[in-house]
C-alpha positions as CSV (number, residue, x, y, z in Angstrom):
1,M,24.2,-9.9,-2.0
2,N,20.6,-10.9,-1.6
3,D,19.2,-13.8,-3.6
4,L,15.6,-13.4,-2.4
5,Q,13.3,-12.8,-5.4
6,I,9.8,-11.5,-4.8
7,S,7.4,-12.2,-7.7
8,D,5.8,-9.3,-9.5
9,W,2.2,-8.4,-9.1
10,S,-0.3,-11.0,-10.4
11,E,-3.2,-9.9,-12.6
12,N,-5.5,-10.9,-9.8
13,E,-3.7,-8.7,-7.2
14,L,-3.8,-5.7,-9.6
15,W,-7.5,-6.3,-10.3
16,V,-8.3,-6.3,-6.6
17,V,-6.5,-3.0,-6.0
18,E,-7.9,-1.4,-9.2
19,T,-11.5,-2.5,-8.4
20,T,-11.3,-1.5,-4.7
21,T,-9.9,2.0,-5.5
22,K,-12.5,2.5,-8.2
23,E,-15.3,1.6,-5.8
24,R,-13.9,4.1,-3.2
25,W,-13.6,7.1,-5.6
26,G,-16.2,6.2,-8.2
27,E,-13.6,6.5,-11.0
28,K,-10.6,4.7,-12.3
29,I,-7.4,5.6,-10.4
30,D,-4.0,5.6,-12.2
31,I,-2.0,3.0,-10.2
32,E,1.7,2.8,-11.0
33,Q,3.9,-0.2,-10.6
34,A,7.2,0.5,-9.0
35,S,9.9,-1.1,-6.9
36,T,11.4,-0.2,-3.6
37,E,14.0,-1.6,-1.3
38,M,12.9,-2.7,2.2
39,R,14.2,-4.5,5.2
40,L,12.0,-7.5,5.5
41,S,12.7,-8.1,9.2
42,K,13.4,-5.7,12.0
43,G,16.7,-7.2,12.9
44,S,18.1,-7.2,9.4
45,T,20.1,-4.5,7.7
46,Q,19.8,-6.3,4.3
47,L,17.6,-4.5,1.8
48,V,15.4,-6.5,-0.6
49,E,13.9,-5.2,-3.8
50,C,10.2,-5.4,-3.6
51,P,7.4,-4.7,-6.1
52,A,5.2,-1.7,-5.1
53,L,1.9,-0.1,-6.2
54,Y,1.6,3.7,-5.9
55,W,-1.2,6.0,-6.6
56,I,-2.5,9.5,-5.7
57,A,-6.1,9.9,-4.7
58,P,-8.3,12.7,-6.0
59,D,-7.8,14.5,-2.7
60,G,-4.0,14.4,-3.0
61,T,-3.3,11.5,-0.6
62,H,-0.5,9.3,-1.7
63,F,-0.8,5.5,-1.2
64,V,1.8,2.7,-1.4
65,I,1.4,-1.1,-1.1
66,V,4.6,-3.1,-1.1
67,K,4.6,-6.8,-1.9
68,I,7.1,-8.4,0.6
69,G,6.6,-12.0,-0.3
70,D,4.0,-14.4,-1.8
71,S,0.7,-13.1,-0.5
72,R,2.5,-10.7,2.0
73,Y,1.9,-7.0,1.8
74,K,2.7,-3.8,3.7
75,A,0.8,-0.5,3.2
76,Q,0.9,3.1,4.0
77,F,-0.5,6.5,3.0
78,Y,1.0,9.9,3.3
79,Y,0.3,13.6,2.5
80,R,3.8,15.1,2.7
81,G,7.1,13.4,3.6
82,F,6.6,14.2,7.3
83,Q,3.0,13.0,7.4
84,M,3.3,9.2,6.8
85,Y,0.8,6.7,8.3
86,G,0.7,3.0,8.3
87,T,-2.2,0.7,9.1
88,G,-0.9,-0.7,12.4
89,V,-0.6,-4.2,10.8
90,D,2.9,-5.5,10.3
91,A,2.0,-7.5,7.2
92,Y,-1.2,-8.6,5.4
93,D,-1.6,-12.0,3.9
94,N,-4.5,-11.0,1.7
95,I,-4.4,-8.2,-0.9
96,G,-8.1,-7.5,-0.5
97,D,-7.8,-7.0,3.3
98,C,-4.7,-4.9,2.8
99,V,-6.2,-2.4,0.3
100,T,-9.6,-2.2,2.1
101,N,-8.0,-1.6,5.5
102,L,-5.6,1.0,4.0
103,L,-8.4,2.9,2.4
104,Q,-10.6,2.7,5.5
105,I,-7.9,3.9,7.8
106,Q,-7.1,6.8,5.6
107,A,-10.8,7.8,5.4
108,D,-11.0,7.6,9.2
109,H,-7.9,9.7,9.5
110,H,-9.2,12.3,7.1
111,A,-12.5,12.5,8.9
112,R,-10.7,13.0,12.3
113,E,-8.5,15.7,10.8
114,A,-11.5,17.5,9.3
115,G,-13.3,17.3,12.7
116,D,-16.1,15.1,11.3
117,V,-15.6,12.4,14.0
Protein backbone atom coordinates (compact mmCIF):
# COMPACT_ATOMS: atom_id res chain seq x y z
CA MET A 1 0.00 0.00 0.00
CA ASN A 2 1.27 3.47 -0.84
CA ASP A 3 1.14 6.23 1.77
CA LEU A 4 2.33 9.00 -0.53
CA GLN A 5 -0.27 11.76 -0.77
CA ILE A 6 -0.02 14.37 -3.49
CA SER A 7 -1.90 17.57 -2.75
CA ASP A 8 -4.78 18.65 -4.95
CA TRP A 9 -4.45 21.53 -7.39
CA SER A 10 -4.07 24.92 -5.74
CA GLU A 11 -6.15 27.87 -6.87
CA ASN A 12 -2.97 29.46 -8.25
CA GLU A 13 -2.09 26.37 -10.32
CA LEU A 14 -5.62 26.23 -11.73
CA TRP A 15 -5.54 29.96 -12.51
CA VAL A 16 -2.24 29.61 -14.40
CA VAL A 17 -3.57 26.77 -16.57
CA GLU A 18 -6.94 28.46 -17.17
CA THR A 19 -5.33 31.81 -18.05
CA THR A 20 -2.73 30.28 -20.36
CA THR A 21 -5.26 28.18 -22.27
CA LYS A 22 -7.58 31.18 -22.61
CA GLU A 23 -4.70 33.23 -24.03
CA ARG A 24 -3.92 30.43 -26.51
CA TRP A 25 -7.43 29.98 -27.89
CA GLY A 26 -9.02 33.34 -27.09
CA GLU A 27 -11.82 31.69 -25.14
CA LYS A 28 -12.35 29.90 -21.86
CA ILE A 29 -11.55 26.20 -22.15
CA ASP A 30 -13.39 23.70 -19.94
CA ILE A 31 -10.69 22.09 -17.84
CA GLU A 32 -11.67 19.04 -15.82
CA GLN A 33 -9.99 17.89 -12.63
CA ALA A 34 -9.38 14.17 -12.54
CA SER A 35 -7.05 11.66 -10.96
CA THR A 36 -4.79 9.04 -12.46
CA GLU A 37 -2.38 6.45 -11.23
CA MET A 38 1.25 6.74 -12.23
CA ARG A 39 4.62 5.22 -11.49
CA LEU A 40 6.64 8.12 -10.12
CA SER A 41 10.01 6.57 -10.86
CA LYS A 42 11.14 4.39 -13.73
CA GLY A 43 12.38 1.59 -11.49
CA SER A 44 9.19 1.34 -9.44
CA THR A 45 6.17 -0.83 -10.06
CA GLN A 46 4.14 1.00 -7.40
CA LEU A 47 1.29 3.16 -8.65
CA VAL A 48 0.54 6.47 -6.95
CA GLU A 49 -2.75 8.33 -7.30
CA CYS A 50 -2.06 11.77 -8.76
CA PRO A 51 -4.31 14.77 -9.47
CA ALA A 52 -4.65 15.57 -13.16
CA LEU A 53 -6.08 18.31 -15.37
CA TYR A 54 -7.67 17.33 -18.67
CA TRP A 55 -9.12 19.38 -21.51
CA ILE A 56 -9.98 19.15 -25.18
CA ALA A 57 -8.91 22.04 -27.40
CA PRO A 58 -11.21 23.48 -30.05
CA ASP A 59 -9.27 21.53 -32.72
CA GLY A 60 -9.93 18.23 -30.89
CA THR A 61 -6.50 17.80 -29.29
CA HIS A 62 -6.63 16.26 -25.82
CA PHE A 63 -4.29 17.59 -23.11
CA VAL A 64 -3.31 16.16 -19.72
CA ILE A 65 -1.18 17.63 -16.96
CA VAL A 66 -0.49 15.37 -13.98
CA LYS A 67 0.70 16.69 -10.64
CA ILE A 68 3.33 14.23 -9.40
CA GLY A 69 4.41 16.11 -6.26
CA ASP A 70 4.65 19.58 -4.76
CA SER A 71 5.49 21.81 -7.73
CA ARG A 72 6.18 18.76 -9.96
CA TYR A 73 4.24 18.15 -13.18
CA LYS A 74 4.19 15.87 -16.22
CA ALA A 75 2.33 16.77 -19.41
CA GLN A 76 1.23 15.24 -22.70
CA PHE A 77 -1.19 15.74 -25.54
CA TYR A 78 -2.85 13.27 -27.84
CA TYR A 79 -5.19 13.00 -30.77
CA ARG A 80 -6.12 9.32 -30.62
CA GLY A 81 -4.95 6.59 -28.30
CA PHE A 82 -2.07 5.72 -30.61
CA GLN A 83 -1.03 9.34 -31.22
CA MET A 84 0.31 10.39 -27.81
CA TYR A 85 3.08 12.97 -27.40
CA GLY A 86 5.06 14.25 -24.44
CA THR A 87 7.13 17.37 -24.07
CA GLY A 88 10.50 15.66 -23.80
CA VAL A 89 10.84 16.94 -20.23
CA ASP A 90 10.70 14.29 -17.51
CA ALA A 91 9.09 16.65 -14.97
CA TYR A 92 8.52 20.38 -14.64
CA ASP A 93 8.94 22.28 -11.39
CA ASN A 94 6.83 25.25 -12.50
CA ILE A 95 3.20 24.97 -13.67
CA GLY A 96 3.56 28.01 -15.94
CA ASP A 97 6.53 26.49 -17.77
CA CYS A 98 4.71 23.16 -17.97
CA VAL A 99 1.53 24.46 -19.60
CA THR A 100 3.32 26.97 -21.84
CA ASN A 101 5.76 24.36 -23.18
CA LEU A 102 2.99 21.81 -23.61
CA LEU A 103 0.91 24.22 -25.70
CA GLN A 104 3.94 25.36 -27.74
CA ILE A 105 5.08 21.82 -28.48
CA GLN A 106 1.57 20.87 -29.58
CA ALA A 107 1.32 23.97 -31.81
CA ASP A 108 4.71 23.16 -33.38
CA HIS A 109 3.65 19.54 -33.91
CA HIS A 110 0.37 20.63 -35.50
CA ALA A 111 2.21 23.03 -37.84
CA ARG A 112 4.65 20.28 -38.92
CA GLU A 113 1.79 17.84 -39.55
CA ALA A 114 -0.03 20.48 -41.63
CA GLY A 115 3.13 21.20 -43.62
CA ASP A 116 3.33 24.78 -42.37
CA VAL A 117 6.92 24.33 -41.16
